[in-house]
C-alpha angles and dihedrals in degrees: 000000000000089000093052091046089052093048091047089051091050089047093051093048092048091050091051093048089048091053089049092051093049091049089051091049092051092047088051091051091050089052089050091055090048092050089049090053090048091051091049093049092048095047089050090051092048090052090049093051094043087052091053093046090048089052093051090049091051091050092051090050092052090055090061119206095342105134133197089258093050091055092049094048091049093060114116096205140023091251093055087049092055092047094052089046093052091047093053090047092052091048092051093048092048092050091049092049094049090051091049092045088049093056092046091052092050090049090050091049091052092047089048089052092051090048090049092052091046093050091045091054088046091051091047090051094047091050091050089051091048092051089049092051090047089057091047089050091052089050094047092047089051091050091048094051090047090053092047091049091048093052091043090052091047091049091050092048092048092050091051090051092050091048090049092047090050093050089047092051090050092052091045090051091051094047091045090052092050092047090048090054091049092044091053091052092050093044088054092049092048092047088053093049092048090049091053093046093049095050090051095054102038093110091059099049094128092056094051100044107117120238120261115282094010101089146000131243116267121259131222093252128080089266131041113237108265093214113019096177095054131094125226112256100170129017131213119276136039119350117207096201094067101014092237139126111248107214097196145012124277116218111196116215141146114284109268096029108144120246128192144215108270090210141001117274150109123302108233098171128028110160148073131307128180092233102030097036113204104000146168132211120194126193116213096179133256092064094300118131138166130210132203116193142188096026124174088209138005125204102193138066138215113284094023121132114230131189130225111280094014115151104246105159151348130255113260148156103243126137121010095350134137103200136350109300143128116246104206117190133182121199133183134199087029122179106203106319102341129071141131115314115231131181107283091211086074087072103036 
């Protein structure tokens, strides 16, 4: 928006300058018209004065060689003498005045021509400036329109992304709810199976107790806790800090802390991944799998059978990890090693 505001300010200033240039051009043209009128008036007055002077010269020519002295000497009385003297004096003054007025008219005409040329040049300059400003206005308007179009396109794209994200979130919520319901059913079934198995083997507890350091005690849930000494650093679900959906639970613990199989099953992956680091995937049957990521060490291999609570690896910071922790993930409806992630705490 700052770019649009700056362009709009430039456009407003250019429009104002353009109007000023046009006004100056019109003023110069008016001055040119005034100068033209002054030239015409001066030339007409010059023509009139020259006509009068020509007439005086013609009259003098017609009188022949009669001079001013001859006229005075030919007067029959003193009164006639004074009248003749006064007439010749007025004629001389009129002739001198007409000559002076003619010179003045010529000077005014010359000045008017200079004014006309100056105003003509000024009008031309103002028009050139106005045309340049018009070009600048067109360019600024084009830039402004491009910026508006760009922002509109970005807004439309952002809206489309938001709508797509909302739709994805809705579908994910529906899938998570369906998976949650199925997970609850499976958890109940496994709890019933574990309860039946526990009551059938209670008389042989001493023979089935795991050796020290190799397993953990069972929990009251469907799964045993994979890392009992750890603390939760990130729960299952959407995370606002990176705007992502976290498919498991992160258990923070010191590097090298043991972790255990949450339930008996078959190891289908035990190796390294760029994102998961050293990881293990265990299949528990009926499309239910568990995943253990970012290990510093793993102690099982693909195809191996493991038992609930068996020590299978150590907490680490391998792969795309930011601090030592165990990423524990539970998936249902799995085909091979991938299924729908559900909240692991439904099983713990």
